[in-house]
C-alpha positions in Angstrom: -20.4 -3.1 14.1 -21.2 0.1 12.2 -22.4 -1.4 9.0 -26.1 -2.1 9.0 -28.9 -3.1 6.6 -26.9 -4.0 3.6 -28.9 -4.1 0.2 -27.3 -6.2 -2.5 -28.1 -5.7 -6.2 -26.8 -8.1 -9.0 -25.9 -5.8 -11.7 -25.3 -8.2 -14.4 -28.5 -10.0 -13.6 -31.0 -7.3 -13.0 -34.6 -7.5 -13.9 -34.5 -5.1 -16.8 -31.5 -7.0 -18.5 -29.7 -3.6 -18.7 -26.4 -5.4 -18.8 -26.5 -9.1 -19.9 -22.6 -9.2 -20.0 -19.9 -7.2 -18.2 -16.1 -7.2 -18.5 -13.8 -5.8 -15.9 -10.1 -5.1 -15.7 -7.9 -3.7 -12.9 -4.5 -2.3 -12.6 -2.2 -0.8 -9.9 0.9 1.3 -10.2 3.3 2.8 -7.7 3.2 6.5 -7.4 6.7 8.2 -7.5 7.7 9.2 -4.1 10.7 11.4 -3.6 12.3 12.1 0.0 12.3 15.7 0.8 9.3 16.5 -1.6 6.6 18.9 -0.2 3.5 17.2 1.2 0.2 19.0 1.4 -3.1 19.2 3.6 -1.5 20.3 6.9 -0.2 23.7 7.6 1.9 22.8 10.6 4.6 20.9 8.7 8.2 22.3 8.9 9.7 20.0 6.3 9.4 17.8 3.3 8.9 14.1 3.3 11.4 12.3 5.6 10.5 8.7 4.7 7.9 6.5 3.3 5.4 5.0 5.7 3.2 3.2 3.1 3.7 3.2 -0.8 1.0 5.1 -2.4 -0.6 3.6 -5.4 -2.5 4.7 -8.5 -5.4 2.2 -9.1 -7.7 1.9 -12.0 -11.0 0.0 -12.4 -12.4 -0.4 -16.0 -15.8 -1.7 -16.9 -17.1 -2.7 -20.4 -20.1 -4.1 -22.0 -18.1 -4.7 -25.1 -19.5 -1.5 -26.8 -18.7 1.1 -24.0 -15.8 1.4 -21.7 -16.0 3.2 -18.2 -12.9 3.8 -16.3 -12.6 4.7 -12.5 -9.0 6.0 -11.3 -8.8 6.7 -7.6 -5.6 8.4 -6.6 -4.3 8.7 -3.0 -3.9 12.5 -3.1 -5.5 15.5 -1.5 -6.9 16.7 -4.9 -6.2 17.4 -8.5 -7.0 20.4 -10.7 -9.7 20.3 -13.1 -7.2 21.1 -15.8 -4.9 18.4 -14.9 -7.9 15.8 -14.8 -9.1 17.2 -18.3 -5.7 16.8 -19.8 -5.2 13.3 -18.8 -8.8 12.3 -19.7 -8.2 14.0 -23.2 -4.8 12.1 -23.7 -6.5 8.8 -22.8 -9.1 9.5 -25.5 -6.5 10.2 -28.0 -4.1 7.5 -27.0 -6.3 4.7 -26.0 -9.6 5.5 -27.6 -11.6 5.8 -24.5 -14.1 8.9 -24.5 -12.8 11.5 -22.0 -16.4 11.7 -20.6 -16.2 8.1 -19.6 -13.2 8.5 -17.3 -13.4 9.6 -13.7 -10.3 10.5 -11.9 -10.9 10.9 -8.1 -8.9 11.4 -4.9 -9.0 10.0 -1.5 -8.2 13.4 0.0 -5.4 12.1 2.0 -3.5 14.8 4.1 -0.4 12.7 4.0 0.5 12.6 0.2 2.5 14.9 -2.3 1.5 18.5 -3.1 -0.7 17.9 -6.1 -2.7 21.0 -6.1 -2.1 24.7 -4.9 -3.1 25.0 -1.1 -1.8 28.3 0.7 1.3 27.5 2.7 0.9 23.8 2.3 3.7 22.9 0.0 4.8 23.6 -3.4 3.7 21.5 -6.6 6.5 20.1 -8.4 5.4 20.2 -12.1 8.0 17.4 -13.2 6.5 15.1 -10.6 3.0 16.1 -11.8 4.0 15.2 -15.4 5.3 11.8 -14.1 2.1 11.2 -12.3 0.2 12.1 -15.6 2.2 9.5 -17.4 1.7 6.8 -14.6 -2.1 7.3 -14.7 -2.3 6.9 -18.4 -0.2 3.6 -18.3 -2.5 2.5 -15.6 -5.7 3.0 -17.6 -4.0 1.3 -20.6 -3.0 -1.8 -18.4 -6.7 -2.0 -17.0 -8.5 -1.6 -20.3 -5.9 -4.3 -21.7 -6.9 -6.9 -19.0 -10.6 -7.0 -19.5 -12.2 -10.4 -18.6 -15.9 -11.7 -18.1 -17.1 -10.8 -14.6 -20.1 -10.4 -12.4 -20.6 -7.5 -10.4 -22.8 -6.8 -7.2 -23.6 -3.4 -5.6 -24.3 -3.0 -2.0 -25.5 -0.1 0.1 -25.4 0.2 3.8 -25.1 2.9 6.4 -22.1 4.0 8.8 -22.5 7.0 11.3 -18.9 7.6 12.2 -18.7 11.0 10.2 -20.0 14.4 11.2 -20.4 17.7 9.5 -17.5 19.8 10.8 -19.0 23.1 9.8 -22.2 22.4 11.6 -20.3 21.0 14.6 -18.2 24.1 15.0 -21.1 26.3 14.8 -23.2 24.6 17.3 -20.6 22.8 19.5 -23.2 20.1 19.7 -22.5 16.7 18.4 -25.9 15.8 17.6 -26.3 18.7 15.1 -22.8 17.8 14.0 -24.0 14.5 12.6 -27.5 15.8 11.4 -26.3 17.0 7.8 -24.1 14.0 6.7 -24.1 11.5 4.0 -24.1 8.2 5.9 -24.3 5.8 2.8 -21.7 3.3 2.2 -21.6 2.1 -1.5 -19.7 -1.1 -2.2 -19.1 -2.6 -5.6 -17.8 -6.2 -5.6 -16.3 -7.7 -8.9 -16.2 -11.5 -9.2 -14.3 -13.3 -12.0 -16.1 -16.2 -13.7 -17.2 -19.2 -11.2 -15.5 -17.4 -8.3 -17.4 -17.0 -5.0 -14.9 -14.5 -3.7 -14.6 -11.0 -5.0 -11.4 -10.2 -6.8 -11.8 -6.3 -6.4 -14.0 -4.1 -4.3 -14.7 -0.3 -4.6 -15.9 1.4 -1.5 -17.2 4.9 -1.2 -17.8 6.8 2.0 -17.9 10.5 2.6 -15.6 10.9 5.8 -13.0 13.5 6.0 -9.7 12.1 7.2 
């Protein structure tokens, strides 16, 4: 009941004929999870990981108009350093021929994942694990770009108001002010394979701190 006023746009059939043909490819790869490894995002933890509740996965979505490729790689991590992201993107350009500027590696900002970036008193980053992560991201990008197929894409925007501005809320202690300075837009990209009425993949973006 929180999504309202959806607006749909056919990306491959827009009025200006910006993109007459689009190819998409997807890939998913398990992230290495090690019992005992440090987690991050919560200063109150007294131990490393004691089990695996859900398998974390690296995911990749590739788009191409047969001349340019764009790649999105969302990772279920708190964050990644700029140097790490730049290195992965440059390696992808060197090994896969995808311009580094056409690759976006993002994080969901989970507080229940391995330590992947320095955060004071919130776990130590395992450099060997980071190298493995780098290799898996590259493999995921390679798999997604190798699976490009004709597709149609829709883009929808709607609104959700379950988020709040924590800084504003703490200052005012007033929930009304706490939701005043927020980004309520939900963006939804749906990918359909040829002749299918149901989306094969969806990419959803919403600014809401976990």
